[in-house]
C-alpha positions in Angstrom: 0.1 118.8 167.0 1.5 122.2 166.3 -0.2 124.4 163.7 1.9 125.5 160.7 3.7 128.8 161.0 1.5 130.9 158.8 -1.0 133.6 158.9 -4.8 133.4 158.9 -6.3 132.1 155.7 -8.2 135.4 155.3 -5.0 137.5 155.3 -4.5 139.9 152.5 -1.7 139.4 150.0 0.4 142.1 151.6 -0.2 140.6 155.0 1.8 137.5 154.0 4.8 139.7 153.4 4.8 141.4 156.8 7.9 139.6 158.2 9.6 140.0 154.8 9.0 143.8 155.0 10.3 143.9 158.6 13.5 142.0 157.6 13.9 144.2 154.6 13.9 147.3 156.8 16.3 145.9 159.3 18.6 144.4 156.7 18.8 147.7 154.7 19.5 149.6 157.9 22.2 147.1 158.8 23.6 147.4 155.3 23.8 151.2 155.7 25.6 150.8 159.0 28.1 148.5 157.4 28.7 150.9 154.6 29.3 153.8 157.1 31.7 151.7 159.2 33.7 150.5 156.2 33.9 153.8 154.3 33.0 156.6 156.8 31.1 158.5 154.1 27.5 159.1 153.1 28.3 158.0 149.6 29.8 154.7 150.8 26.8 154.1 153.0 24.4 154.7 150.1 26.4 152.4 147.9 26.2 149.4 150.3 22.6 150.2 150.9 21.9 150.1 147.2 23.9 146.8 146.7 21.8 145.1 149.5 18.6 146.2 147.7 19.8 144.9 144.3 20.9 141.6 145.8 17.5 141.2 147.4 15.8 141.8 144.0 18.2 139.4 142.4 17.4 136.7 144.9 13.7 137.2 144.5 13.8 137.1 140.7 15.8 133.9 140.8 13.5 132.3 143.4 10.0 132.6 142.0 10.2 129.0 140.8 11.7 127.9 144.1 8.7 129.2 146.0 6.3 127.4 143.7 8.1 124.1 144.0 8.3 124.5 147.8 4.6 125.1 147.9 3.9 122.1 145.8 5.8 119.9 148.3 4.6 121.7 151.4 0.9 121.2 150.6 1.3 117.5 151.1 3.4 117.8 154.3 1.9 117.5 157.8 1.4 120.8 159.8 4.3 119.9 162.1 6.8 119.6 159.3 5.3 122.6 157.5 6.1 124.5 160.7 9.6 123.1 160.9 10.4 123.9 157.3 9.1 127.5 157.7 11.2 128.0 160.9 14.3 125.8 160.8 14.2 125.8 157.0 14.5 129.6 156.7 17.4 129.6 159.3 19.2 127.0 157.2 18.4 129.0 154.0 19.7 132.3 155.3 22.6 131.3 157.6 23.5 128.0 156.0 23.5 128.8 152.3 24.2 132.5 152.4 27.0 132.5 155.1 28.2 128.9 156.0 28.1 127.6 152.4 30.4 130.4 150.9 32.7 130.0 153.9 32.8 126.2 153.5 33.9 126.6 149.9 36.8 128.8 150.9 37.7 126.4 153.7 37.9 123.5 151.3 39.5 125.3 148.3 42.1 127.3 150.3 42.6 124.5 152.9 42.2 126.8 155.8 40.1 126.7 159.0 36.7 128.3 159.4 38.0 131.1 161.5 40.7 131.9 159.0 38.0 131.9 156.3 36.0 134.5 158.2 39.1 136.6 158.7 39.9 136.3 155.0 36.3 137.4 154.1 36.6 140.5 156.4 40.2 141.6 155.6 40.8 140.3 152.1 37.5 140.3 150.3 39.1 140.3 146.8 41.0 137.1 147.5 37.8 135.6 149.1 35.8 136.4 145.9 38.6 135.0 143.7 38.4 131.6 145.5 34.6 131.6 145.3 34.7 132.4 141.5 37.3 129.6 141.0 34.9 127.2 142.6 32.1 128.2 140.2 32.6 125.3 137.8 32.0 122.4 140.2 29.2 124.3 141.9 27.4 124.9 138.6 27.8 121.3 137.5 26.5 119.9 140.8 23.6 122.3 141.2 22.7 122.2 137.5 22.5 118.4 137.5 20.4 118.3 140.7 17.9 120.9 139.4 17.8 119.1 136.0 16.7 115.9 137.7 14.1 117.8 139.7 12.6 119.3 136.5 12.8 116.1 134.4 11.3 113.9 137.1 8.2 116.2 137.1 7.6 115.9 133.4 8.7 112.2 133.0 5.7 111.0 135.0 3.2 108.6 133.5 0.5 109.7 136.1 0.8 113.4 134.9 -2.4 114.1 133.0 -2.5 117.9 133.0 -0.3 119.3 130.2 0.5 122.9 129.4 2.7 122.5 126.2 1.0 119.3 125.1 3.2 118.5 122.2 6.2 118.2 124.5 4.6 117.0 127.8 2.4 114.3 126.4 5.4 112.6 124.8 7.4 113.0 128.0 4.6 111.5 130.1 4.3 108.5 127.7 8.1 108.0 127.8 8.1 107.8 131.6 7.4 104.1 131.3 11.0 103.7 130.1 12.9 103.2 133.4 15.7 105.6 134.0 15.0 107.8 130.9 15.6 111.0 132.8 18.9 109.7 134.2 20.0 108.7 130.7 19.1 112.2 129.4 21.2 113.9 132.1 24.2 111.6 131.5 24.2 112.4 127.8 24.2 116.1 128.6 27.0 115.6 131.0 29.1 113.9 128.3 28.3 116.6 125.8 29.3 119.5 128.0 32.4 117.7 129.4 33.6 117.3 125.8 33.3 121.1 125.4 35.7 121.6 128.3 39.4 120.8 128.4 41.7 119.0 130.7 41.1 119.3 134.4 38.0 121.3 133.9 36.3 118.5 132.0 37.2 116.0 134.8 36.0 118.4 137.5 32.7 118.9 135.6 32.0 115.2 135.2 32.8 114.4 138.8 30.7 117.3 140.2 27.8 116.5 137.9 27.8 112.8 138.9 27.9 113.9 142.6 24.8 116.1 141.8 23.0 113.1 140.2 23.9 110.7 143.1 22.8 113.3 145.6 19.4 113.6 143.9 18.9 109.9 143.8 20.1 109.5 147.5 17.7 112.2 148.6 14.9 110.5 146.8 15.7 107.1 148.2 16.3 108.5 151.8 13.1 110.6 151.6 11.1 107.6 150.6 12.5 105.4 153.3 12.1 108.0 156.0 8.5 108.9 155.0 7.6 105.3 154.6 8.8 104.4 158.1 7.0 107.4 159.5 3.8 106.4 157.6 4.1 102.9 159.0 4.1 104.3 162.5 1.3 106.8 161.8 -0.6 107.6 158.7 -0.6 111.3 159.8 3.2 111.3 159.8 3.7 111.1 156.0 5.3 114.0 154.3 7.7 114.5 157.1 11.5 114.3 157.4 12.1 113.0 153.9 10.2 115.8 152.3 12.0 118.3 154.6 15.5 117.0 153.5 14.4 117.1 149.9 13.3 120.7 150.2 16.5 121.8 151.9 18.7 120.2 149.2 16.5 121.8 146.6 16.8 125.2 148.2 20.5 124.8 148.3 20.7 124.0 144.6 18.6 127.1 143.8 20.9 129.2 146.0 24.1 128.3 144.2 23.5 130.6 141.3 22.5 133.6 143.5 25.5 133.2 145.9 28.1 133.0 143.1 26.4 135.8 141.1 26.4 138.1 144.1 30.1 138.4 144.0 29.8 140.3 140.7 28.2 143.1 142.7 30.2 143.0 145.9 33.0 141.1 147.4 31.8 141.6 151.0 30.4 138.4 152.4 28.4 140.2 155.0 26.7 142.5 152.5 25.9 139.4 150.3 24.4 137.6 153.3 22.1 140.6 154.1 20.9 141.1 150.5 20.3 137.4 149.8 18.8 136.9 153.3 16.2 139.6 152.5 15.4 137.8 149.3 15.1 134.4 151.1 12.4 135.9 153.4 10.3 136.9 150.4 10.6 133.3 149.1 9.3 132.1 152.4 6.4 134.5 152.3 5.5 133.6 148.8 5.6 129.9 149.7 3.2 130.4 152.6 0.8 132.5 150.4 0.8 129.9 147.6 0.0 127.1 150.1 -2.8 128.9 152.0 -4.5 130.5 149.1 -4.4 127.3 147.0 -2.9 129.3 144.1 -1.3 126.1 142.5 -4.8 124.5 142.3 -6.4 127.8 141.1 -3.9 128.4 138.3 -3.7 125.2 136.3 -0.3 125.8 134.6 1.6 127.8 137.2 3.4 124.7 138.4 4.4 123.8 134.9 6.0 127.2 134.3 8.0 126.8 137.5 9.4 123.4 136.4 10.2 124.7 132.9 12.1 127.5 134.6 14.0 125.0 136.7 15.0 123.1 133.5 16.2 126.3 131.9 18.1 127.3 135.0 19.8 124.0 135.1 20.9 124.3 131.4 22.1 127.9 132.0 24.2 126.6 134.9 25.8 124.1 132.6 26.5 126.8 130.0 28.0 129.0 132.7 30.8 126.5 132.9 31.7 127.6 129.4 30.7 131.3 129.2 29.5 134.0 131.6 25.8 134.5 131.6 24.5 137.5 133.5 22.2 136.6 136.4 19.6 139.1 135.2 19.0 136.8 132.2 18.5 133.8 134.5 16.1 135.7 136.8 14.1 137.4 134.0 13.9 134.1 132.0 12.4 132.2 134.9 10.1 135.0 135.9 9.0 135.3 132.3 8.1 131.7 132.0 6.1 131.7 135.2 4.3 134.9 134.0 3.3 133.2 130.7 2.1 130.1 132.6 0.0 132.3 134.9 -1.5 134.1 131.8 -2.3 130.7 130.2 -3.9 129.6 133.5 -6.1 132.7 133.6 -7.1 132.2 130.0 -8.0 128.6 130.7 -10.1 129.6 133.8 -11.9 132.2 131.7 -12.8 129.6 129.0 -14.0 127.2 131.6 -16.3 129.9 133.2 -17.6 130.8 129.7 -18.3 127.1 128.9 -20.1 126.6 132.3 -22.2 129.7 131.7 -23.1 128.5 128.1 -24.1 125.0 129.4 -26.2 126.6 132.2 -27.9 128.9 129.6 -28.7 125.9 127.4 -30.0 123.9 130.3 -32.4 126.8 131.2 -33.5 127.1 127.6 -34.3 123.3 127.4 -36.5 123.5 130.5 -38.6 126.4 129.1 
């Protein structure tokens, strides 16, 4: 059996980001070269260099919660499938979602071939960006619905006994006994937002959102069937192909917002691919670190913060079908929630240590 693609457990925090640093250096150099070739000036080169850096930061800020959710799923996967996700998965994330996905949208929307789409991206970036922006509504509806189901499924779980915001989470855990409650909740939101849109936009929103819901349910069913069949063959094979497919679709949903938002900074597909690709490498590094260091177990509420961030992101994606919401708000909102959950976890751990010390002191006093 292959070992997972990761570093030694004793690796320092910075050590986990070694490959991310290498890709950052190579990507920024390539961005500078592209800037020089397209403008022939130092100023143009510096501009493209800067845009690549900003896009990388944007992707990282939007993907804190993605790394945490990935780690939560990866810790239960076999070493073989961990290795495959951290190798094949990063290739799919960088090349599939940052290059193929935007091209595919243009191919479908403009009804042209893949080669023509590449030529359009290279020669007419403004037109390429326009087509991508026009496709924002169905993408936001699809991705928002998928992510909303991911977040709600985490909280509507009757087996969940650790609660961060108890007044909310306890009621959601109790309500999980009502079959399909999260689906009903999402369907109500779809109806509400579709009524705020008009004409063809409303129809597009409903169809895209339903496709997102069906995709989530299909991935859940397919993942369960695949992992169940693998488990029947070998107990060690659980957490395999089904979990891999789930993580890939989840990563794609997280990527929608960043890919579309990147066109606000540049219309050059290749610059976008470099910047977001750098960010994707940091997500991979954070995922490995969280799994190996056991950070999710050490910080009690960190996972809760990530899933709250997912729910907020899904709602923001819905609102983006009505009004423009800057990506910086999305990124800072998610990072802020995760930061608060980390702070709450540290406070909880401190109280636990103080309580253990007090009980130990009382036990010593009783023995004297």
